[in-house]
N, C-alpha and C positions, 0 to 999 in steps of 0.2 A: 450470441456470446454465447458458445456451451454453458445448459442450465448446470450438468454434471460437473465441466470445472469450474463452474461458481459456487454450486454449495461446496467442492471441498476445497478450494478456497476458505470459503467462510469459516470449517470446521478446523483447518488446521493454521488459517490466524489465530480463531479463537483459542484453541488448544496451548499459543502462547504464554496464554494472563493465566489459565490452569497450571501449566506448566511453571512457572514464574514461580506459584501460590508452594509447589510441591516442594523446591528447593529451596526455599527462603525461610521453611520448616528447619532445614540443618545446617547452613550457609550464608553468608553474606552476599549480598547481588556484584559483587565483581566476585568474589569466588563463582560462583557458578556460571556466569556471562565469560570467567575465562579457559574453565573446561568445559565450557558449551562448546566455542570455539576454537582449541587450539589441538585438538584431535581430530577435528573436523579438517579446517585449513591443513593440517599432512594432509590425509586420506587428497581434498582436491587439488593441490598441488603436484601429487602424484598422479592422479588421475590428466593433470595437464599437461606434463612431461613426455606422456606413453601415447593415451591415447584421443586428447582434443588438441596435439602440438599444431592441427593443420587453422584452427580457431582462432589462433595469437599469431599466423605470419599480418605481417602489412599494418601492424600495431605500433603506434609509434609511442614515445613515454608520453608525452602529453598524452594521449587518451588512457593509459594503464591510469597518472596521475589526477584526471578526471575521475575516474570509476574511482579512488581512493580517496575521493572528497564527497564522490555523491555516497559510497560504503560509510564514512564515517558520522554523516547525517542519518541514513537510511537506518543503521545498522546500531552503530554504538551508542551515536545520539541517543535518536529514540529507545531501545533496548535498556539504558539504562537510567534512565525516568521510568519507564514503567515496572523495573526490580526494584528501583529501591521507592516509591509509590506506594509495593505493592509487601518492601520492608517497613516501609510506615507505617504500616496500618492500614492502607487504602483498599479495599474489597478488591475483587478482579473486578467483578460485572463495571463498578463503581472506575475504578480506572478505563475498563475499555467503556465505557460512558463518554469519560471525557475522550477518549481518541478519536468519536463516533463524530464530536464538532471538525475535523480535520474535513469530510466532502464539502461543507458548507464555504471553507476556505479556500479550499483547489477549484469550488465552481468560482468564487465570485474572482480568482486569479484567473482563471484558464486564460478568457477572453484577453486580456493587459497585455500578459505577459507571453501567450501560447498563440493565443488568437483564431482560438477556437471556440465556434461558434454551441452555446446554449440557448438552446428553446425556452418557450415561457412553462410548455412542459415540463421539461426537465428541473424548471427551478420550482417550476411544483412541487414536486417529483423528491428535491431535494430545501423543498422545506419544512413537507411532512413529514422527515426523517428526520429534521433538528428537534421538530415538536416531538415525535419519540424518545430522541435521547432528551430532551428538559426533562419528559415525564417522569422515565424509569432513575436520571440522574439523582431527580432530588427527593424519588421514595429510598435508594439504597442510603444518599447521605444521612437522611429523616432516621434511619434507622442505625445505619451505626453511633459509635461511642468511642472516645478514649483519640478519635483523629485529629494530632493539630490542622489548623482550617489549611495552612499554605501547606500541607502535604497534598491537596491537589490540584496546587498549582505541577505541579511535579508534571504528572505526569500528560500538563497543557502544555510546556517545552515540549518535551518530546512528540509530540503531535506535529508543532511548527516545526519541529527537525525532522521529523517525516516529507511534511509538506514541500520545504525545501529540494528535497530529495528529490521527489520530484519530478520539481521545477525542471529542477537542472538534469536529470535523465533529458525532458520535454526540447531544449535548447543544446540538449548533442547532437554534436555536426558526425560523427563514426559512427552508424549501429558497430556493436561489439556483441557476441555470441554470448545468451545467459549465460552457457558453463564458466566462460571468462569472464564475465562482471560477478557471478558467486563467486568463483575464486578470489579476485581482487579484495570485494567487497566482505569477507569473510578473512582474510590473511588480513586485513586494516583494521576489522576488530577484534583477529589475535595480537596486532601488537597495542592498545587501546588497552582492551581489557588485561594482558600480562602487566605494562606497565602498571595498572592502576593497584594490580593483587598485590604484588611485588610491595611498591608502595606505601602502600596502606598494611604489609605484613599481613596478608587474607588468600596469597597463591597456594598455600598446605590444602589441597582438599578431606572433606571427616572421612571416616570410618565405616557412615550408614548407608546401610544397600538403598537407604532410600536418593538422596543425594545421589549417587548414581543409577536409579531410576527416574530422576525426572533430563536429567542429563541426559539417556539415549529418546526418552521425552519429545524435549527438547530440539536436539538435533534430527529426530528424523519428520515428526510432524511439522515444528515452527518453521526449522528452516529452510528444509528441503520440500517439501510441502507450500506453506503459509508463503515465506517472502521468495519464493522461485514461482510460485502460480501468482503471484503480484504484479511483479513484472512482466508475465507470461501474458496477463490479462491487458497490464498498460498498455500493454505492444498492441495487442489487438484490436480493442475496442476504447485506447482511450479516457481519459484521467478523469470523466464527468463518470462515466460507466465503473469503474473501479470503483474511485470514490462513493459512488451508492451504494458498492453492498458492501461496503466498509460503514453503513447503519446499521447492518444485522448482525456487527460483531458486539455489539450493546451487549440487547434481547440473549442471542447466545450463549455471550460468556453467564448473561444472570444468570441462565436457567442452565447452565453446569455449573457452576458454581455451588446455586442451590443441593444439586445433587450430589456434589461429592465433598462441597466442603461447609451445609446445611446456611450457607448465606442467606439471607432475606430476597423474598422472593413474592409480591402481593399480586392483587389486582391492577395496582397502577403499573407494574412490569409488564403484566401480559397488555395491555393498555397499548406498552410503548412497543411491542413486540410490534403490535399489530399494524401501527402507524410503518413501521423501520419497513414492514412487506409492503404496504402499499406504498411506500413511496419510487422502491426497486421497480413493484409494475410502472408505474405514473414514466417510470424514467423510461423503461425497455420499449414502450407502447411509444413513446415521443421519438425514441430512437428510432424506430419502423417508421415512423413517419417519414421524416427526414428524411431515409433511408430514400424509399419510393420518391417521395418530393425529389430528390436531386436525381432518381433516373430518370424522372419526368422533366425534368428542366435539362439534361445532358441532350437525351434525345430532340425536343426540340431545339436546339445549339446546333446541336447535324445540321438541321433539317435549310439552317439559313445559309447562307452567302459565310463564308468565313472574309471579319473582318481585322477586327483589333483584336479576337480574340488568340492563346496561344496556349502551346502543351502546354501542361508541366509535368511536373515531377510522377513518379507514375504512370502516365497518360490523364490525369485527372485537368478540366480542361477548365480553366483560368481565364476572368474577364480582360479585354485593355484598358486603356487608360480611361479614368472617367465611369469604370464598372465596380464592381466589389468582387465578383467572383466568388457566389454562391451557387455555382453549378452541381454544388457535390452536396451543402444544404451549410457548409462553412467558409469561415475566407480563409486563404490558401495560408498555411503558413510558411515562415520566413525560409532562405536555401537551412535543406542538412535533413535528414530522415524525420519521420512526419511520426511519431509516438501518436498518431490517432488516423490511422491511415483513412482515407476516403472510400464509403463503400460503392463511390459509382466507378472509380477505378479500377482498370483489369490490377492481378497480382504482379509484381514489380518481380 
């Protein structure tokens, strides 16, 4: 995974929590979300009918509907819970820290749902990241006051919504261009948030300039930057890699919130940051080792006479009957696009 791409993703995704805090000072969560997505969707639809028309060719209504469901989970459900939690008084750092549980959940489900191989070294990295999340969460929760205990369950529900969207994308049998998925997801969120805002009488935006500054912040950094890079890295490097980077969101947001809003940042938060960085290093080394091992296994397989083996999608060699098919370091996925493309296979 490209280091600069990963760093940009971490900063842009973390900016969403900061932008939510900026918007919460002048309007309700549904008002901010409605005006974040309404003008953005208009622009994306205009681009879709002019610049990116070719990307929509061949798509069935079922494919668009599938992307709408993914968007409802990954944008509407996830963002509504994050914004609402911050509106309830949960700090940006704490919200990001609760969201940081996502890599553990996704990592635990990657095997049974997507048949992706997760090595012991990667599990060690996930454990380190979880420890960092726990350390910083306890520190932030201890410093927070006047927040109802049930408010901390709100971002947890949003984390589960994002995990569900991640696996639905992994099970998709039709590869959709990023411009198409972004347009469908944002259009779905516009419908959801506009309906909620109109239904609650919160559709009229406030006159404060800070509100529109928050909207511009969220559209530029969070939507195009964070959300777009999330799916890009997911498709290039897989569930485990992208969710390991999620461990960095909590400490980065905690630092950012401390600088911008004076939120608490102490030694335990610094310790959590160190554990998150260690988790990324451990998992990345495990991935590189798995790639080298997969390449050696493919070379050895190529030297043997062809028996029961067969060539899978993208040229990846999978085993015949009674074999695990781990020529690329993981079990073969079901038919359809792979969210985690084998490194030993040539580009398709």
